[in-house]
C-alpha positions in Angstrom: 142.6 -166.0 -39.7 146.2 -164.9 -40.0 149.0 -165.1 -37.5 148.2 -161.8 -35.7 146.3 -161.1 -32.5 146.0 -163.2 -29.3 147.0 -166.8 -29.1 146.5 -168.7 -25.8 148.9 -171.6 -25.1 146.1 -173.7 -23.6 146.3 -175.9 -20.5 145.4 -179.6 -21.0 142.7 -181.1 -18.8 143.1 -184.6 -17.4 140.6 -186.8 -15.6 141.0 -187.7 -11.9 142.8 -190.9 -13.0 145.2 -189.0 -15.3 143.5 -189.9 -18.5 142.9 -187.3 -21.2 139.6 -185.6 -20.5 138.0 -185.0 -23.9 134.8 -183.4 -22.4 136.7 -181.2 -20.0 139.0 -180.0 -22.8 136.1 -179.4 -25.1 134.3 -177.2 -22.6 137.5 -175.4 -21.6 138.6 -174.6 -25.2 135.1 -173.7 -26.3 134.9 -171.2 -23.4 138.2 -169.6 -24.5 136.9 -169.3 -28.0 133.7 -167.6 -26.8 135.8 -165.2 -24.7 137.4 -163.7 -27.9 140.6 -165.6 -28.2 142.0 -165.5 -31.8 144.1 -168.7 -31.7 144.0 -171.7 -29.4 147.6 -173.0 -29.2 147.4 -176.6 -28.0 150.3 -178.8 -27.1 152.6 -176.0 -26.0 154.6 -175.9 -22.8 151.6 -175.0 -20.6 149.8 -177.8 -22.4 152.3 -180.3 -21.1 153.0 -181.7 -24.5 155.7 -184.2 -23.5 153.1 -186.0 -21.4 150.8 -187.0 -24.3 151.3 -190.0 -26.5 150.7 -189.7 -30.3 147.1 -191.0 -30.2 146.2 -188.5 -27.4 147.8 -185.6 -29.3 145.6 -186.3 -32.3 142.5 -186.6 -30.1 143.2 -183.3 -28.4 143.7 -181.5 -31.7 140.4 -182.8 -33.0 138.7 -181.7 -29.8 140.2 -178.3 -30.1 139.2 -177.9 -33.8 135.7 -179.0 -32.8 135.6 -176.5 -29.9 136.8 -173.5 -31.8 134.0 -171.1 -32.8 133.7 -168.2 -35.1 137.0 -166.8 -36.2 139.0 -168.7 -33.6 141.5 -171.2 -35.1 143.9 -173.8 -33.7 147.6 -173.8 -33.6 149.4 -177.0 -32.6 152.8 -177.5 -31.1 154.7 -180.2 -33.1 158.3 -179.8 -31.9 160.2 -183.0 -30.9 163.7 -184.3 -30.2 163.8 -186.0 -33.6 162.8 -184.8 -37.0 160.8 -188.0 -37.7 158.7 -187.4 -34.6 158.1 -183.8 -35.5 157.0 -184.7 -39.0 154.5 -187.3 -37.7 153.1 -184.7 -35.2 152.8 -182.2 -38.1 151.0 -184.6 -40.4 148.6 -185.6 -37.6 147.9 -181.9 -36.7 147.2 -181.0 -40.3 144.9 -184.0 -40.8 143.0 -183.0 -37.6 142.3 -179.5 -38.9 145.1 -177.3 -37.5 145.6 -173.9 -39.0 149.2 -173.3 -38.0 152.1 -175.2 -36.5 154.5 -174.1 -33.8 157.8 -176.1 -33.3 160.5 -175.9 -30.6 163.8 -176.9 -32.1 165.1 -180.4 -31.1 165.7 -180.5 -27.4 167.8 -182.4 -24.8 170.7 -182.9 -27.3 171.9 -179.7 -29.0 172.1 -180.0 -32.8 174.1 -177.7 -35.0 172.6 -174.7 -36.8 172.6 -176.5 -40.2 170.8 -179.5 -38.5 168.2 -177.1 -37.0 167.6 -175.6 -40.4 167.1 -179.1 -41.9 164.7 -180.0 -39.1 162.4 -177.0 -39.9 162.7 -177.5 -43.7 161.7 -181.1 -43.2 158.6 -180.2 -41.2 157.6 -177.5 -43.7 158.0 -179.8 -46.7 155.4 -182.2 -45.3 152.4 -180.0 -44.6 150.9 -177.0 -46.3 150.4 -174.9 -43.1 152.2 -171.9 -41.7 155.1 -172.9 -39.5 156.4 -170.9 -36.6 159.7 -171.5 -34.7 159.4 -171.5 -30.9 162.4 -169.9 -29.1 162.3 -171.0 -25.4 165.9 -171.4 -24.3 165.1 -172.0 -20.6 163.4 -175.3 -21.5 165.1 -176.3 -24.8 168.6 -175.6 -23.5 169.7 -173.2 -26.1 168.5 -170.2 -28.0 167.5 -169.9 -31.7 169.5 -167.4 -33.6 167.5 -164.5 -35.1 169.8 -164.8 -38.2 168.9 -168.4 -38.7 165.2 -167.8 -38.1 165.2 -164.9 -40.6 167.0 -166.9 -43.2 164.4 -169.7 -42.9 161.7 -167.0 -43.1 163.2 -165.5 -46.2 163.2 -168.8 -48.0 159.6 -169.5 -47.0 160.2 -172.3 -44.5 159.1 -170.3 -41.5 156.2 -167.7 -41.3 157.1 -166.4 -37.9 158.4 -167.1 -34.4 157.2 -167.3 -30.8 159.9 -165.8 -28.6 159.7 -166.9 -24.9 163.2 -165.8 -23.9 162.0 -163.4 -21.2 163.8 -160.5 -22.8 162.5 -157.5 -24.8 165.9 -157.3 -26.4 165.4 -160.8 -27.8 162.0 -159.9 -29.2 163.6 -156.8 -30.8 166.3 -158.9 -32.3 163.7 -161.1 -34.0 161.9 -158.0 -35.2 165.0 -156.3 -36.6 165.8 -157.4 -40.1 162.9 -159.8 -40.3 161.7 -160.7 -43.8 158.6 -159.1 -45.2 155.4 -160.7 -43.8 157.3 -162.5 -41.0 155.4 -162.6 -37.7 157.1 -162.2 -34.3 155.0 -162.9 -31.2 156.2 -162.7 -27.6 155.5 -165.6 -25.4 156.0 -163.7 -22.1 152.8 -162.1 -20.9 154.7 -159.2 -19.3 156.2 -158.2 -22.6 153.0 -158.1 -24.6 152.5 -154.4 -24.7 156.1 -153.4 -25.2 156.6 -156.0 -27.9 153.5 -155.0 -29.9 154.4 -151.4 -29.5 157.6 -152.0 -31.4 156.1 -154.2 -34.1 155.1 -157.7 -32.8 152.1 -159.1 -34.6 150.3 -160.0 -31.4 151.0 -161.9 -28.2 151.0 -165.5 -27.0 149.7 -165.3 -23.4 149.5 -168.0 -20.8 147.4 -165.8 -18.6 144.7 -166.2 -21.3 143.8 -169.4 -19.6 143.1 -167.5 -16.4 141.5 -164.3 -17.7 140.9 -164.7 -21.5 138.7 -161.6 -21.7 141.4 -159.4 -20.1 144.1 -160.7 -22.4 141.8 -160.2 -25.4 141.0 -156.7 -24.3 144.7 -155.9 -24.0 145.7 -157.2 -27.4 142.7 -155.5 -29.0 143.4 -152.2 -27.3 147.1 -152.3 -28.4 146.2 -153.1 -32.0 143.8 -150.1 -32.0 146.8 -147.9 -31.2 145.5 -146.9 -27.7 148.7 -147.6 -25.8 147.8 -145.4 -22.9 144.5 -147.3 -22.4 146.4 -150.6 -22.7 148.9 -149.8 -19.9 146.5 -150.4 -17.0 145.4 -153.7 -18.6 149.1 -154.8 -18.9 149.8 -153.8 -15.3 146.9 -155.9 -14.1 148.2 -158.9 -16.1 151.7 -158.3 -14.6 150.2 -158.5 -11.1 148.5 -161.8 -12.0 151.7 -163.2 -13.5 153.3 -162.6 -10.1 150.5 -164.6 -8.4 151.0 -167.4 -10.8 154.6 -167.7 -9.8 153.7 -168.4 -6.2 153.4 -172.1 -6.9 154.7 -174.7 -9.4 154.1 -174.5 -13.1 151.7 -175.5 -14.7 149.6 -176.6 -11.7 149.3 -173.0 -10.4 147.9 -171.7 -13.7 145.4 -174.5 -13.8 144.4 -173.9 -10.2 144.0 -170.2 -10.8 141.9 -170.7 -14.0 139.6 -172.9 -12.0 139.4 -170.5 -9.0 138.8 -167.4 -11.2 136.2 -168.7 -13.7 135.6 -172.3 -13.1 137.8 -173.7 -15.9 138.1 -177.5 -15.7 141.2 -178.5 -13.8 142.8 -181.9 -14.1 146.4 -183.1 -13.7 148.8 -185.9 -14.8 151.7 -187.0 -12.7 154.3 -185.8 -12.1 152.7 -182.4 -12.4 150.3 -182.9 -9.6 147.7 -180.5 -8.0 148.9 -177.8 -5.5 149.5 -178.9 -2.0 147.3 -177.3 0.7 150.1 -174.9 1.7 150.8 -174.0 -1.9 147.1 -173.3 -2.6 146.8 -171.2 0.5 149.8 -169.0 -0.6 148.3 -168.6 -4.1 144.9 -167.6 -2.6 146.6 -165.1 -0.3 148.3 -163.4 -3.2 145.2 -163.5 -5.4 142.8 -161.9 -2.9 143.9 -158.3 -3.5 143.5 -158.7 -7.3 140.0 -160.1 -7.3 138.1 -156.8 -7.4 140.1 -155.6 -10.4 139.8 -158.9 -12.2 136.0 -159.3 -11.7 134.9 -157.3 -14.7 136.8 -159.7 -17.0 135.4 -162.9 -15.6 132.5 -164.1 -17.6 130.2 -167.1 -17.3 131.6 -170.4 -16.1 132.2 -173.1 -18.7 
């Protein structure tokens, strides 16, 4: 499969003692695949990638590749503060069967633009897989420049970018002047329709953990050219995004996935389960949406 369509940045399931839950992750990821997700994007922000050590990362990728069915493939987040770390992550992901890699630029410290370019070139030189840059300034601490990303695309280092800036203007900037065959995918659920309408190749949607069939229907409908039919689906997703913001990230998304369709929920400190008060507020906001979401909630995993 290419780099188009719906990618879901998957939550990571932990056991009650905080250990990585292989069986829970396998059931969860298999259910997403069965729901029509094009790409399982493991070890992204919602996947709490900084919490996993290298052996756990490799285990999770192998579980994801084993769980993917039919045309669904697996993308893996490999970004790291150091180039050496990112290269190790990329090699491990490739060995485990990943189909594409997604890398945030080095975070915490802020490297220069030439250093960022060397970082991406070093990753791409080590593995024969498509590499996407991941622009998420709210967590990395700085934004990737469209000019830099396009230059790396033109030379063949990057095949695309995930833009989680929260801005349609930023998505448009990555689309404008991009090299031929370069893929731009928004990472903000609320921008899926507008971004794809102006040329994005698909969407990377965290709400796919909560209602994968709804997100798959949205992306499929947009790609068919039926924007008017897609608008009610986007509006329903926007309402669910508001509910997900009623509590802390990523615990609220895990809680909602479990409440809505029985997805396995497990947590690792310090990103603990919702408190009773937090859960009550999320439930209160979710209640009016349940009838509209019901048609998109399939069998429990």
